[in-house]
C-alpha positions as CSV (number, residue, x, y, z in Angstrom):
1,M,0.0,0.0,0.0
2,P,1.2,3.5,-0.7
3,N,2.3,5.6,2.3
4,N,0.7,8.9,3.3
5,N,3.3,11.0,1.4
6,Q,2.6,9.2,-1.8
7,L,-1.2,9.8,-1.4
8,S,-0.7,13.4,-0.5
9,N,1.6,13.9,-3.6
10,N,-0.9,12.3,-6.0
11,P,-1.8,14.9,-8.6
12,W,-5.2,13.3,-9.2
13,G,-6.1,13.8,-5.5
14,G,-6.7,11.3,-2.7
15,N,-6.8,7.7,-3.7
16,K,-7.7,8.4,-7.4
17,S,-5.6,6.8,-10.1
18,P,-4.7,8.5,-13.4
19,P,-7.3,8.4,-16.1
20,N,-6.9,5.6,-18.6
21,L,-7.2,5.9,-22.4
22,G,-10.9,5.1,-22.4
23,E,-11.7,8.0,-20.1
24,I,-9.6,10.4,-22.2
25,I,-11.4,9.4,-25.4
26,K,-14.8,9.8,-23.6
27,N,-13.7,13.3,-22.5
28,I,-12.8,14.3,-26.1
29,R,-16.2,13.1,-27.4
30,D,-17.9,15.0,-24.6
31,F,-16.0,18.1,-25.7
32,K,-17.0,17.6,-29.3
33,K,-20.7,17.6,-28.3
34,I,-20.4,21.2,-26.9
35,L,-19.0,22.5,-30.2
36,P,-21.3,24.6,-32.4
37,G,-23.5,22.1,-34.3
38,G,-21.9,19.2,-32.6
39,N,-20.0,18.5,-35.8
40,P,-16.7,16.7,-35.2
41,S,-15.1,18.3,-38.2
42,N,-15.3,21.7,-36.6
43,F,-13.1,20.4,-33.8
44,F,-10.4,19.5,-36.2
45,I,-10.7,22.9,-38.0
46,I,-10.1,24.7,-34.7
47,I,-7.2,22.5,-33.9
48,V,-5.6,23.2,-37.3
49,I,-6.2,27.0,-36.8
50,L,-4.6,26.9,-33.4
51,L,-1.6,25.0,-34.8
52,V,-1.2,27.4,-37.6
53,A,-1.4,30.4,-35.3
54,L,1.2,28.8,-33.0
55,L,3.5,28.2,-35.9
56,I,3.1,31.8,-37.1
57,K,3.7,33.2,-33.7
58,S,6.9,31.1,-33.2
59,A,8.2,32.1,-36.7
60,I,7.8,35.9,-36.3
61,Y,10.1,38.0,-34.2
62,T,11.2,41.7,-33.9
63,V,14.7,43.1,-33.4
64,P,14.9,46.5,-31.6
65,S,16.5,49.4,-33.3
66,D,19.6,49.4,-30.9
67,S,20.2,45.7,-31.3
68,V,20.9,42.9,-33.8
69,G,19.6,39.3,-33.8
70,V,21.9,36.3,-33.9
71,I,20.1,33.3,-35.6
72,Q,21.0,29.8,-34.4
73,R,19.7,26.7,-36.0
74,F,19.7,23.7,-33.6
75,G,22.2,25.7,-31.6
76,E,24.6,26.4,-34.4
77,Y,25.3,30.0,-35.6
78,V,23.7,30.9,-38.9
79,H,23.8,34.6,-39.5
80,I,23.0,38.1,-38.1
81,V,19.8,40.0,-38.8
82,L,19.4,43.8,-38.6
83,P,16.7,45.6,-36.6
84,G,13.1,45.1,-37.8
85,L,10.5,42.4,-38.3
86,H,11.8,39.0,-39.4
87,F,10.8,35.4,-39.9
88,K,12.5,32.2,-38.7
89,L,11.9,28.5,-38.8
90,P,9.3,27.6,-36.1
91,L,9.0,24.9,-33.5
92,G,12.4,25.5,-32.0
93,I,14.4,24.8,-35.2
94,D,15.7,28.4,-35.3
95,S,16.3,30.5,-32.2
96,V,17.2,34.2,-32.0
97,E,19.4,35.9,-29.5
98,I,18.9,39.7,-29.2
99,V,22.2,41.5,-28.6
100,P,22.2,45.3,-27.9
101,V,25.2,46.4,-30.0
102,K,24.3,50.2,-30.1
103,R,23.7,50.6,-26.4
104,Q,26.4,51.8,-24.1
105,L,26.7,49.4,-21.1
106,K,28.6,49.9,-17.9
107,Q,30.0,48.0,-14.9
108,E,30.3,49.6,-11.5
109,F,32.9,48.7,-9.0
110,G,32.6,49.6,-5.3
111,F,29.0,50.9,-5.6
112,S,25.8,50.1,-7.4
113,T,23.0,52.0,-9.1
114,P,19.6,51.1,-7.7
115,E,17.2,49.1,-9.9
116,A,19.9,48.2,-12.5
117,N,18.6,45.6,-15.1
118,D,22.0,44.1,-15.9
119,P,23.0,41.6,-13.2
120,Y,26.7,42.1,-14.0
121,Q,26.5,45.9,-13.7
122,S,27.4,45.7,-10.0
123,T,28.2,43.0,-7.4
124,R,26.8,42.2,-4.0
125,L,27.7,44.3,-1.0
126,F,30.5,42.1,0.4
127,D,32.0,41.8,-3.0
128,Q,31.9,45.6,-3.4
129,V,34.0,46.0,-0.3
130,R,36.5,43.4,-1.4
131,E,37.0,44.7,-4.9
132,T,37.6,48.2,-3.8
133,Q,40.4,47.3,-1.3
134,M,43.7,47.8,-3.1
135,V,47.4,48.0,-2.1
136,T,49.4,50.8,-3.6
137,G,53.1,50.8,-4.6
138,D,54.3,52.2,-1.3
139,L,52.4,49.4,0.6
140,N,49.5,51.6,1.7
141,A,45.9,50.7,1.3
142,A,43.2,52.6,-0.6
143,L,39.5,52.1,-1.4
144,V,39.1,52.7,-5.2
145,E,35.7,53.0,-6.9
146,W,35.5,53.1,-10.7
147,V,33.2,52.7,-13.7
148,V,33.9,50.9,-17.0
149,Q,31.7,51.9,-20.0
150,Y,31.7,49.5,-22.9
151,R,29.8,48.3,-26.0
152,I,29.3,45.0,-27.6
153,S,31.3,45.3,-30.9
154,D,31.1,41.7,-32.1
155,P,27.9,39.8,-31.2
156,V,29.2,36.4,-32.4
157,K,32.3,36.6,-30.2
158,Y,30.2,37.9,-27.4
159,L,27.9,34.8,-27.5
160,F,30.2,32.0,-28.6
161,E,33.9,32.8,-27.8
162,V,33.8,33.3,-24.1
163,R,31.6,31.8,-21.4
164,Q,30.0,34.6,-19.4
165,P,31.7,37.5,-21.1
166,S,30.3,40.2,-18.8
167,A,31.6,38.3,-15.7
168,T,35.0,37.9,-17.5
169,L,35.1,41.6,-18.1
170,R,34.6,42.3,-14.4
171,Y,37.5,40.1,-13.5
172,V,39.7,41.7,-16.2
173,S,38.8,45.2,-15.1
174,E,39.5,44.4,-11.4
175,S,42.8,42.8,-12.3
176,V,44.0,45.7,-14.4
177,M,43.0,48.3,-11.9
178,R,44.9,46.5,-9.1
179,E,47.9,46.3,-11.3
180,V,47.8,50.0,-12.2
181,V,47.1,51.2,-8.7
182,G,49.9,48.9,-7.4
183,D,52.4,50.8,-9.5
184,R,51.8,54.2,-7.8
185,T,52.0,55.7,-4.4
186,V,48.9,56.4,-2.3
187,D,49.3,60.2,-2.8
188,E,49.3,59.7,-6.6
189,V,46.3,57.5,-6.5
190,I,44.3,59.9,-4.3
191,T,45.4,63.2,-5.7
192,V,47.4,63.9,-8.9
193,G,47.5,60.5,-10.6
194,R,43.8,60.0,-11.4
195,Q,43.9,60.9,-15.0
196,D,47.0,58.7,-15.7
197,I,45.4,55.8,-13.9
198,E,42.3,56.1,-16.1
199,S,44.3,56.3,-19.3
200,E,46.6,53.4,-18.5
201,A,43.8,51.2,-17.3
202,L,41.7,51.9,-20.4
203,I,44.6,50.9,-22.7
204,K,45.3,47.6,-20.8
205,M,41.6,46.7,-20.7
206,Q,41.3,47.2,-24.4
207,E,44.3,45.0,-25.0
208,L,43.0,42.2,-22.9
209,S,39.6,42.4,-24.4
210,R,41.0,42.0,-27.9
211,K,43.3,39.2,-26.7
212,Y,40.5,37.2,-25.1
213,E,38.1,37.9,-28.0
214,M,35.3,38.9,-25.7
215,G,33.5,41.0,-28.4
216,F,33.6,44.2,-26.3
217,S,34.7,47.7,-27.2
218,I,35.7,49.5,-24.0
219,D,35.0,53.2,-24.3
220,Q,36.0,54.8,-21.0
221,V,37.4,54.0,-17.5
222,Q,36.4,56.6,-15.0
223,L,37.5,56.8,-11.3
224,K,34.9,57.8,-8.8
225,N,35.7,58.0,-5.1
226,I,39.2,57.1,-3.8
227,N,39.6,57.1,-0.1
228,P,41.9,55.6,2.5
229,P,40.6,52.7,4.7
230,V,38.0,53.6,7.2
231,P,40.1,53.3,10.3
232,V,42.6,55.9,9.1
233,Q,40.3,58.3,7.2
234,A,40.1,60.8,10.0
235,S,44.0,61.0,10.3
236,F,44.3,61.1,6.5
237,N,41.9,64.0,6.2
238,E,43.8,65.9,8.9
239,V,47.0,65.4,6.9
240,N,45.3,66.5,3.7
241,Q,44.0,69.6,5.5
242,A,47.5,70.4,6.7
243,K,48.9,70.0,3.2
244,Q,46.2,72.2,1.8
245,E,46.9,74.8,4.4
246,K,50.6,74.6,3.5
247,E,49.9,75.0,-0.2
248,K,47.6,77.9,0.6
249,L,50.3,79.7,2.6
250,I,52.9,79.0,-0.1
251,N,50.6,80.3,-2.8
252,E,49.8,83.4,-0.8
253,A,53.6,84.0,-0.3
254,R,54.2,83.6,-4.0
255,R,51.4,86.0,-4.8
256,D,52.9,88.6,-2.5
257,Y,56.4,88.0,-3.9
258,N,55.1,88.3,-7.5
259,K,53.3,91.5,-6.5
260,I,56.1,93.3,-4.5
261,I,59.3,92.2,-6.2
262,P,58.4,93.2,-9.8
263,L,57.1,96.5,-8.4
264,A,60.4,97.2,-6.6
265,L,62.4,96.1,-9.7
266,G,60.3,98.5,-11.8
267,E,60.8,101.4,-9.4
268,K,64.5,100.6,-9.4
269,D,64.7,100.6,-13.1
270,Q,62.7,103.9,-13.2
271,Q,65.0,105.6,-10.8
272,I,68.1,104.4,-12.7
273,R,66.6,105.7,-15.9
274,Q,65.7,109.0,-14.3
275,A,69.3,109.4,-12.9
276,D,70.8,108.5,-16.2
277,G,68.5,111.0,-17.9
278,Y,69.4,113.7,-15.4
279,R,73.1,112.9,-15.9
280,L,72.8,113.2,-19.7
281,K,70.8,116.4,-19.2
282,R,73.5,118.0,-17.0
283,I,76.3,117.0,-19.3
284,N,74.5,118.3,-22.3
285,E,73.6,121.6,-20.5
286,A,77.3,122.0,-19.4
287,E,78.6,121.2,-22.9
288,G,76.0,123.7,-24.3
289,D,77.1,126.4,-21.8
290,V,80.7,125.8,-22.6
291,S,80.0,126.1,-26.3
292,R,78.0,129.2,-25.8
293,F,80.7,130.8,-23.6
294,N,83.4,129.9,-26.1
295,A,81.3,131.5,-28.9
296,L,80.6,134.5,-26.8
297,Y,84.2,134.9,-25.8
298,A,85.3,134.8,-29.4
299,E,82.9,137.6,-30.2
300,Y,84.1,139.5,-27.1
301,L,87.6,139.4,-28.4
302,K,86.5,141.0,-31.6
303,A,84.5,143.9,-29.9
304,P,84.8,143.9,-26.1
305,A,82.6,147.0,-25.5
306,V,79.8,145.9,-27.8
307,T,79.8,142.4,-26.5
308,K,79.7,143.6,-22.9
309,R,76.8,145.9,-23.6
310,R,74.9,143.1,-25.3
311,V,75.4,140.7,-22.5
312,Y,74.2,143.3,-20.0
313,I,71.0,144.0,-22.0
314,E,70.2,140.3,-22.4
315,T,70.8,139.8,-18.7
316,M,68.4,142.6,-17.9
317,Q,65.8,141.2,-20.3
318,S,65.8,137.9,-18.4
319,V,65.9,139.4,-14.9
320,L,63.5,142.4,-15.1
321,P,60.3,140.5,-16.1
322,K,60.6,138.5,-12.8
323,I,60.6,141.7,-10.6
324,D,57.1,142.9,-9.5
325,S,58.0,146.5,-8.5
326,K,60.6,148.4,-10.5
327,I,62.0,151.8,-9.4
328,I,64.2,153.5,-12.0
329,I,66.2,156.5,-10.6
330,D,68.8,158.8,-11.9
331,N,72.3,158.5,-10.7
332,N,72.4,162.2,-9.7
333,L,69.3,162.0,-7.5
334,E,70.2,162.5,-3.9
335,S,67.1,161.2,-2.1
336,I,64.1,159.1,-2.8
337,L,60.6,159.7,-1.4
338,P,59.4,156.4,0.2
339,L,56.1,155.2,-1.0
340,L,53.7,152.8,0.7
341,N,52.9,149.5,-1.1
342,I,49.2,150.0,-2.0
343,K,48.7,146.7,-3.9
344,D,45.4,144.8,-3.3
345,G,45.7,142.5,-0.2
346,Q,49.1,143.7,0.8
347,G,48.7,147.2,2.1
348,E,46.5,146.3,5.0
349,G,48.8,143.5,6.1
350,Q,51.7,145.8,6.1
């Protein structure tokens, strides 16, 4: 006798046994009776229509605009079809694999975008912590987060050359990033070496992708957050703040230096040029006075009285215009009547 488990697992319920062939034929005849008109031929027509519809449905497929379809016949690659409506052999003879060749895909390391459709876009939480922990060239630790953006360039290689190509790309990316970070110091990784790391990692990932024939075209490698390990982050931030303060003070000193020193050098050059100009001026004036005196002396030797008179007149022409009050007297006059200064604003004061 069957045990209780066998009875409870019986799909026909309780102690019932599966229906025999006679019961199945009887059920089909009963179904024929409920058809319109009770005509058995209508039943076969409906069956044929359903089979034809099933064949048509399994033979028609659509390829999206950003993808191509890879046709396989009994599992063997046949050809690639472009986007649009297409037909294939039904009943599982032909199968089509849709590959998004025009869509840019990405893989995230150390973090994850919520509601991502691609299971290989990010890893689980404990894997994210593991894959971000890296050792730098100076034996320090750093937490590195990055993104790899890529496209499927060869759908045939993507499907048939490598098993799980997306997972392989994650392993390749992590291996390359650990190698590149391990060749640099922690200061380079966190501060000034980010662009060099991105460029070198991109080149090496492209080389390995071509070598392994994964069918990928890697477009960009972008570093996100780079931090020291959590236990030393506070101390590391203090060191960075001190370095930034040092750089700030150095830049301020250089600014003041570049502001004051050129100004002093300019004033020095200006004073030197002024002194040089004054020197040339005095020399030229002295040489001019000497030339004038020599010319005047030559004329004096020719006519001393005339020259003396002329010099006196020229001297008085230059001196008299500078004198406000002029009193002209005769040499024979014995006394002069004093007069008050009655100019505006001066008589009252005196």
